[in-house]
C-alpha atoms as an extended CHARMM CRD file, in Angstrom:
* protein
*
        48  EXT
         1         1  MET       CA              0.0000000000        0.0000000000        0.0000000000  PROA      1               0.0000000000
         2         2  THR       CA              1.4230000000        3.3830000000       -0.9190000000  PROA      2               0.0000000000
         3         3  PHE       CA              0.6740000000        6.6310000000        0.8720000000  PROA      3               0.0000000000
         4         4  TYR       CA              1.6390000000        9.9950000000       -0.5850000000  PROA      4               0.0000000000
         5         5  PHE       CA              2.8780000000       12.9250000000        1.4910000000  PROA      5               0.0000000000
         6         6  THR       CA              4.0530000000       16.4680000000        0.9210000000  PROA      6               0.0000000000
         7         7  ASP       CA              7.3010000000       17.8130000000        2.3720000000  PROA      7               0.0000000000
         8         8  LYS       CA              5.3350000000       19.1450000000        5.3590000000  PROA      8               0.0000000000
         9         9  ALA       CA              4.9640000000       15.5540000000        6.6120000000  PROA      9               0.0000000000
        10        10  GLU       CA              8.6970000000       14.8010000000        6.5490000000  PROA      10              0.0000000000
        11        11  SER       CA              9.4470000000       15.8150000000       10.1400000000  PROA      11              0.0000000000
        12        12  ALA       CA              6.4870000000       13.8060000000       11.4680000000  PROA      12              0.0000000000
        13        13  ILE       CA              7.5790000000       10.7420000000        9.4970000000  PROA      13              0.0000000000
        14        14  MET       CA             11.1870000000       11.0450000000       10.6480000000  PROA      14              0.0000000000
        15        15  GLU       CA             10.0950000000       11.3580000000       14.2940000000  PROA      15              0.0000000000
        16        16  SER       CA              7.6050000000        8.4880000000       14.0810000000  PROA      16              0.0000000000
        17        17  SER       CA              8.1020000000        4.9370000000       15.3050000000  PROA      17              0.0000000000
        18        18  ILE       CA              8.1550000000        3.3740000000       11.8260000000  PROA      18              0.0000000000
        19        19  SER       CA             11.2720000000        1.4650000000       10.8080000000  PROA      19              0.0000000000
        20        20  GLU       CA             14.4510000000        3.2530000000        9.8010000000  PROA      20              0.0000000000
        21        21  GLU       CA             14.1990000000        1.4740000000        6.4530000000  PROA      21              0.0000000000
        22        22  LEU       CA             10.8180000000        3.0960000000        5.7130000000  PROA      22              0.0000000000
        23        23  LYS       CA             12.1300000000        6.4780000000        6.8140000000  PROA      23              0.0000000000
        24        24  GLU       CA             15.0950000000        6.1370000000        4.4790000000  PROA      24              0.0000000000
        25        25  HSD       CA             12.8280000000        5.1220000000        1.5770000000  PROA      25              0.0000000000
        26        26  PHE       CA             10.7420000000        8.2350000000        2.1470000000  PROA      26              0.0000000000
        27        27  LYS       CA             13.7570000000       10.5010000000        2.5340000000  PROA      27              0.0000000000
        28        28  THR       CA             15.4270000000        9.2970000000       -0.6620000000  PROA      28              0.0000000000
        29        29  GLY       CA             12.2430000000        8.5440000000       -2.5990000000  PROA      29              0.0000000000
        30        30  LYS       CA             11.3390000000        9.8940000000       -5.9740000000  PROA      30              0.0000000000
        31        31  TYR       CA              9.2660000000       13.0850000000       -6.1050000000  PROA      31              0.0000000000
        32        32  PHE       CA              6.0120000000       13.2210000000       -8.0570000000  PROA      32              0.0000000000
        33        33  ASN       CA              5.3620000000       16.9390000000       -8.4370000000  PROA      33              0.0000000000
        34        34  LYS       CA              5.3880000000       18.0270000000       -4.7860000000  PROA      34              0.0000000000
        35        35  ILE       CA              4.7000000000       14.6610000000       -3.1620000000  PROA      35              0.0000000000
        36        36  ARG       CA              6.6370000000       11.5240000000       -2.2700000000  PROA      36              0.0000000000
        37        37  GLY       CA              5.3610000000        8.0380000000       -1.7300000000  PROA      37              0.0000000000
        38        38  LEU       CA              5.8450000000        5.7520000000        1.2350000000  PROA      38              0.0000000000
        39        39  THR       CA              5.1120000000        2.1210000000        0.3870000000  PROA      39              0.0000000000
        40        40  ILE       CA              4.3200000000       -0.3950000000        3.1010000000  PROA      40              0.0000000000
        41        41  THR       CA              4.2070000000       -4.0630000000        2.1760000000  PROA      41              0.0000000000
        42        42  PHE       CA              1.9930000000       -6.3740000000        4.1750000000  PROA      42              0.0000000000
        43        43  SER       CA              2.5520000000      -10.0970000000        4.2830000000  PROA      43              0.0000000000
        44        44  LYS       CA              0.1330000000      -12.6820000000        5.5280000000  PROA      44              0.0000000000
        45        45  LYS       CA              1.4100000000      -14.7420000000        8.4260000000  PROA      45              0.0000000000
        46        46  GLY       CA             -0.7180000000      -17.5690000000        9.6630000000  PROA      46              0.0000000000
        47        47  ARG       CA             -4.4940000000      -17.5910000000        9.7380000000  PROA      47              0.0000000000
        48        48  TYR       CA             -6.7190000000      -14.7450000000       10.8070000000  PROA      48              0.0000000000
């Protein structure tokens, strides 16, 4: 799932509890006009 954020969200993302890997992907990610994407991959483990 990909979420798109403007530069205003950068400080909140960097201070959040998400993984350093996701933070780095956001920080170095490709710009689309004035937004950047943050993609989170979910994997199914076990039964729900």
